[in-house]
MMTF fields as JSON, N, C-alpha, C and O atoms, coordinates in Angstrom:
{
  "mmtfVersion": "1.0.0",
  "mmtfProducer": "UNKNOWN",
  "numBonds": 171,
  "numAtoms": 172,
  "numGroups": 43,
  "numChains": 1,
  "numModels": 1,
  "chainsPerModel": [1],
  "groupsPerChain": [43],
  "chainIdList": ["A"],
  "bondAtomList": [4, 2, 8, 6, 12, 10, 16, 14, 20, 18, 24, 22, 28, 26, 32, 30, 36, 34, 40, 38, 44, 42, 48, 46, 52, 50, 56, 54, 60, 58, 64, 62, 68, 66, 72, 70, 76, 74, 80, 78, 84, 82, 88, 86, 92, 90, 96, 94, 100, 98, 104, 102, 108, 106, 112, 110, 116, 114, 120, 118, 124, 122, 128, 126, 132, 130, 136, 134, 140, 138, 144, 142, 148, 146, 152, 150, 156, 154, 160, 158, 164, 162, 168, 166],
  "bondOrderList": [1, 1, 1, 1, 1, 1, 1, 1, 1, 1, 1, 1, 1, 1, 1, 1, 1, 1, 1, 1, 1, 1, 1, 1, 1, 1, 1, 1, 1, 1, 1, 1, 1, 1, 1, 1, 1, 1, 1, 1, 1, 1],
  "groupList": [{"groupName": "MET", "atomNameList": ["N", "CA", "C", "O"], "elementList": ["N", "C", "C", "O"], "formalChargeList": [0, 0, 0, 0], "bondAtomList": [1, 0, 2, 1, 3, 2], "bondOrderList": [1, 1, 2], "singleLetterCode": "M", "chemCompType": "L-PEPTIDE LINKING"}, {"groupName": "GLY", "atomNameList": ["N", "CA", "C", "O"], "elementList": ["N", "C", "C", "O"], "formalChargeList": [0, 0, 0, 0], "bondAtomList": [1, 0, 2, 1, 3, 2], "bondOrderList": [1, 1, 2], "singleLetterCode": "G", "chemCompType": "PEPTIDE LINKING"}, {"groupName": "ILE", "atomNameList": ["N", "CA", "C", "O"], "elementList": ["N", "C", "C", "O"], "formalChargeList": [0, 0, 0, 0], "bondAtomList": [1, 0, 2, 1, 3, 2], "bondOrderList": [1, 1, 2], "singleLetterCode": "I", "chemCompType": "L-PEPTIDE LINKING"}, {"groupName": "LYS", "atomNameList": ["N", "CA", "C", "O"], "elementList": ["N", "C", "C", "O"], "formalChargeList": [0, 0, 0, 0], "bondAtomList": [1, 0, 2, 1, 3, 2], "bondOrderList": [1, 1, 2], "singleLetterCode": "K", "chemCompType": "L-PEPTIDE LINKING"}, {"groupName": "LEU", "atomNameList": ["N", "CA", "C", "O"], "elementList": ["N", "C", "C", "O"], "formalChargeList": [0, 0, 0, 0], "bondAtomList": [1, 0, 2, 1, 3, 2], "bondOrderList": [1, 1, 2], "singleLetterCode": "L", "chemCompType": "L-PEPTIDE LINKING"}, {"groupName": "GLU", "atomNameList": ["N", "CA", "C", "O"], "elementList": ["N", "C", "C", "O"], "formalChargeList": [0, 0, 0, 0], "bondAtomList": [1, 0, 2, 1, 3, 2], "bondOrderList": [1, 1, 2], "singleLetterCode": "E", "chemCompType": "L-PEPTIDE LINKING"}, {"groupName": "SER", "atomNameList": ["N", "CA", "C", "O"], "elementList": ["N", "C", "C", "O"], "formalChargeList": [0, 0, 0, 0], "bondAtomList": [1, 0, 2, 1, 3, 2], "bondOrderList": [1, 1, 2], "singleLetterCode": "S", "chemCompType": "L-PEPTIDE LINKING"}, {"groupName": "GLN", "atomNameList": ["N", "CA", "C", "O"], "elementList": ["N", "C", "C", "O"], "formalChargeList": [0, 0, 0, 0], "bondAtomList": [1, 0, 2, 1, 3, 2], "bondOrderList": [1, 1, 2], "singleLetterCode": "Q", "chemCompType": "L-PEPTIDE LINKING"}, {"groupName": "ASN", "atomNameList": ["N", "CA", "C", "O"], "elementList": ["N", "C", "C", "O"], "formalChargeList": [0, 0, 0, 0], "bondAtomList": [1, 0, 2, 1, 3, 2], "bondOrderList": [1, 1, 2], "singleLetterCode": "N", "chemCompType": "L-PEPTIDE LINKING"}, {"groupName": "PRO", "atomNameList": ["N", "CA", "C", "O"], "elementList": ["N", "C", "C", "O"], "formalChargeList": [0, 0, 0, 0], "bondAtomList": [1, 0, 2, 1, 3, 2], "bondOrderList": [1, 1, 2], "singleLetterCode": "P", "chemCompType": "L-PEPTIDE LINKING"}, {"groupName": "THR", "atomNameList": ["N", "CA", "C", "O"], "elementList": ["N", "C", "C", "O"], "formalChargeList": [0, 0, 0, 0], "bondAtomList": [1, 0, 2, 1, 3, 2], "bondOrderList": [1, 1, 2], "singleLetterCode": "T", "chemCompType": "L-PEPTIDE LINKING"}, {"groupName": "TYR", "atomNameList": ["N", "CA", "C", "O"], "elementList": ["N", "C", "C", "O"], "formalChargeList": [0, 0, 0, 0], "bondAtomList": [1, 0, 2, 1, 3, 2], "bondOrderList": [1, 1, 2], "singleLetterCode": "Y", "chemCompType": "L-PEPTIDE LINKING"}, {"groupName": "VAL", "atomNameList": ["N", "CA", "C", "O"], "elementList": ["N", "C", "C", "O"], "formalChargeList": [0, 0, 0, 0], "bondAtomList": [1, 0, 2, 1, 3, 2], "bondOrderList": [1, 1, 2], "singleLetterCode": "V", "chemCompType": "L-PEPTIDE LINKING"}, {"groupName": "ALA", "atomNameList": ["N", "CA", "C", "O"], "elementList": ["N", "C", "C", "O"], "formalChargeList": [0, 0, 0, 0], "bondAtomList": [1, 0, 2, 1, 3, 2], "bondOrderList": [1, 1, 2], "singleLetterCode": "A", "chemCompType": "L-PEPTIDE LINKING"}, {"groupName": "CYS", "atomNameList": ["N", "CA", "C", "O"], "elementList": ["N", "C", "C", "O"], "formalChargeList": [0, 0, 0, 0], "bondAtomList": [1, 0, 2, 1, 3, 2], "bondOrderList": [1, 1, 2], "singleLetterCode": "C", "chemCompType": "L-PEPTIDE LINKING"}, {"groupName": "PHE", "atomNameList": ["N", "CA", "C", "O"], "elementList": ["N", "C", "C", "O"], "formalChargeList": [0, 0, 0, 0], "bondAtomList": [1, 0, 2, 1, 3, 2], "bondOrderList": [1, 1, 2], "singleLetterCode": "F", "chemCompType": "L-PEPTIDE LINKING"}, {"groupName": "ARG", "atomNameList": ["N", "CA", "C", "O"], "elementList": ["N", "C", "C", "O"], "formalChargeList": [0, 0, 0, 0], "bondAtomList": [1, 0, 2, 1, 3, 2], "bondOrderList": [1, 1, 2], "singleLetterCode": "R", "chemCompType": "L-PEPTIDE LINKING"}, {"groupName": "TRP", "atomNameList": ["N", "CA", "C", "O"], "elementList": ["N", "C", "C", "O"], "formalChargeList": [0, 0, 0, 0], "bondAtomList": [1, 0, 2, 1, 3, 2], "bondOrderList": [1, 1, 2], "singleLetterCode": "W", "chemCompType": "L-PEPTIDE LINKING"}, {"groupName": "ASP", "atomNameList": ["N", "CA", "C", "O"], "elementList": ["N", "C", "C", "O"], "formalChargeList": [0, 0, 0, 0], "bondAtomList": [1, 0, 2, 1, 3, 2], "bondOrderList": [1, 1, 2], "singleLetterCode": "D", "chemCompType": "L-PEPTIDE LINKING"}],
  "groupTypeList": [0, 1, 2, 3, 4, 5, 6, 7, 1, 8, 9, 5, 10, 4, 11, 12, 3, 6, 12, 11, 3, 13, 14, 5, 2, 4, 7, 15, 16, 13, 4, 16, 9, 17, 11, 17, 2, 18, 10, 2, 15, 8, 4],
  "groupIdList": [1, 2, 3, 4, 5, 6, 7, 8, 9, 10, 11, 12, 13, 14, 15, 16, 17, 18, 19, 20, 21, 22, 23, 24, 25, 26, 27, 28, 29, 30, 31, 32, 33, 34, 35, 36, 37, 38, 39, 40, 41, 42, 43],
  "secStructList": [7, 7, 7, 7, 7, 7, 6, 6, 6, 7, 6, 6, 1, 2, 2, 2, 2, 2, 2, 2, 2, 2, 2, 2, 2, 2, 2, 2, 2, 2, 6, 7, 4, 4, 4, 1, 1, 2, 2, 2, 2, 6, 7],
  "xCoordList": [25.835, 26.041, 27.119, 26.901, 28.267, 29.352, 29.555, 30.475, 28.715, 28.835, 29.252, 28.611, 30.324, 30.774, 30.048, 30.135, 29.331, 28.627, 29.424, 29.267, 30.278, 31.062, 30.177, 30.55, 29.005, 28.054, 28.471, 28.095, 29.232, 29.682, 30.815, 30.916, 31.655, 32.771, 32.354, 33.008, 31.274, 30.81, 29.284, 28.573, 28.778, 27.329, 26.61, 25.392, 27.33, 26.721, 26.409, 26.093, 26.492, 26.211, 24.721, 23.891, 24.405, 23.014, 22.186, 21.028, 22.765, 22.051, 21.644, 20.493, 22.567, 22.283, 21.225, 20.308, 21.342, 20.356, 18.974, 17.966, 18.924, 17.649, 16.976, 15.763, 17.757, 17.204, 16.691, 15.617, 17.436, 17.024, 15.709, 14.813, 15.586, 14.368, 13.177, 12.074, 13.392, 12.318, 11.837, 10.637, 12.754, 12.372, 11.58, 10.627, 11.956, 11.208, 9.772, 8.837, 9.591, 8.26, 7.417, 6.247, 8.004, 7.268, 6.867, 5.751, 7.76, 7.447, 6.359, 5.454, 6.433, 5.432, 4.05, 3.092, 3.952, 2.66, 2.176, 0.979, 3.074, 2.691, 2.134, 1.276, 2.614, 2.189, 0.951, 0.472, 0.43, -0.75, -1.819, -1.766, -2.795, -3.792, -4.59, -5.043, -4.775, -5.552, -4.821, -5.442, -3.526, -2.764, -2.731, -2.143, -3.361, -3.382, -4.252, -4.077, -5.187, -6.039, -5.253, -4.869, -5.014, -4.176, -4.692, -3.892, -5.994, -6.561, -6.156, -5.805, -6.2, -5.827, -4.314, -3.857, -3.536, -2.072, -1.57, -0.578, -2.229, -1.779, -2.195, -1.822, -2.942, -3.357, -2.19, -2.371],
  "yCoordList": [20.535, 20.571, 19.567, 18.714, 19.675, 18.79, 17.656, 16.856, 17.564, 16.497, 17.121, 18.058, 16.604, 17.108, 16.362, 15.139, 17.12, 16.509, 16.63, 15.814, 17.645, 17.913, 17.956, 17.449, 18.564, 18.602, 19.57, 19.381, 20.594, 21.513, 20.914, 21.171, 20.13, 19.513, 18.286, 17.925, 17.645, 16.432, 16.478, 16.044, 17.004, 17.129, 15.8, 15.787, 14.701, 13.388, 12.662, 11.473, 13.355, 12.706, 12.405, 13.036, 11.448, 11.057, 12.221, 12.377, 13.04, 14.187, 15.169, 15.603, 15.52, 16.473, 15.907, 16.624, 14.64, 14.011, 13.988, 14.197, 13.735, 13.679, 15.046, 15.155, 16.079, 17.438, 17.825, 18.416, 17.501, 17.803, 17.1, 17.712, 15.824, 15.06, 15.633, 15.719, 16.023, 16.62, 17.919, 18.189, 18.72, 19.962, 19.679, 20.396, 18.65, 18.266, 17.885, 18.301, 17.099, 16.658, 17.85, 17.955, 18.745, 19.92, 20.82, 21.339, 21.008, 21.83, 21.171, 21.855, 19.875, 19.139, 19.351, 19.633, 19.213, 19.335, 20.783, 21.03, 21.733, 23.144, 23.678, 24.56, 23.152, 23.657, 22.961, 23.325, 21.978, 21.243, 21.282, 20.494, 22.198, 22.375, 21.116, 20.947, 20.237, 19.029, 18.076, 17.17, 18.262, 17.455, 18.069, 17.492, 19.241, 19.87, 19.081, 19.19, 18.289, 17.448, 16.171, 15.445, 15.896, 14.763, 13.429, 12.56, 13.244, 11.973, 11.684, 10.551, 12.69, 12.509, 12.321, 11.472, 13.104, 13.024, 11.651, 11.166, 11.021, 9.729, 8.543, 7.411, 8.758, 7.643, 7.027, 6.082],
  "zCoordList": [18.991, 20.413, 20.81, 21.671, 20.182, 20.533, 19.547, 19.716, 18.516, 17.525, 16.198, 15.722, 15.601, 14.305, 13.189, 13.082, 12.36, 11.236, 9.945, 9.037, 9.86, 8.657, 7.416, 6.358, 7.553, 6.452, 5.35, 4.193, 5.685, 4.649, 3.828, 2.629, 4.454, 3.752, 2.959, 1.98, 3.374, 2.71, 2.58, 3.487, 1.454, 1.29, 1.058, 0.883, 1.054, 0.838, 2.148, 2.129, 3.277, 4.556, 4.678, 4.024, 5.511, 5.721, 6.241, 5.855, 7.113, 7.674, 6.577, 6.534, 5.699, 4.624, 3.686, 3.284, 3.334, 2.454, 3.101, 2.425, 4.407, 5.122, 5.183, 4.998, 5.44, 5.479, 4.099, 3.983, 3.061, 1.69, 1.355, 0.772, 1.718, 1.442, 2.214, 1.673, 3.472, 4.27, 3.63, 3.609, 3.112, 2.435, 1.167, 0.863, 0.425, -0.774, -0.428, -1.113, 0.63, 1.041, 1.484, 1.115, 2.27, 2.734, 1.574, 1.55, 0.618, -0.543, -1.385, -1.864, -1.57, -2.336, -1.742, -2.461, -0.423, 0.253, 0.282, 0.135, 0.465, 0.564, -0.75, -0.747, -1.866, -3.17, -3.721, -4.795, -3.016, -3.463, -2.373, -1.429, -2.493, -1.427, -1.119, 0.014, -2.08, -1.821, -0.879, -0.324, -0.69, 0.267, 1.668, 2.583, 1.841, 3.157, 4.124, 5.338, 3.608, 4.444, 4.751, 3.833, 6.024, 6.43, 5.913, 5.565, 5.856, 5.398, 3.957, 3.626, 3.107, 1.7, 1.579, 0.814, 2.327, 2.246, 2.668, 2.123, 3.619, 4.141, 3.273, 3.583, 2.215, 1.345, 0.614, -0.153]
}
């Protein structure tokens, strides 16, 4: 919305790394049913 991230030209930006890490965390939790309970996940 008016801000240039240049994420396609430079995949090492903080934004790209943050999105990648968030996807890793979501995938980790989605594939392990015992982490679906917030109390266990937050340990």
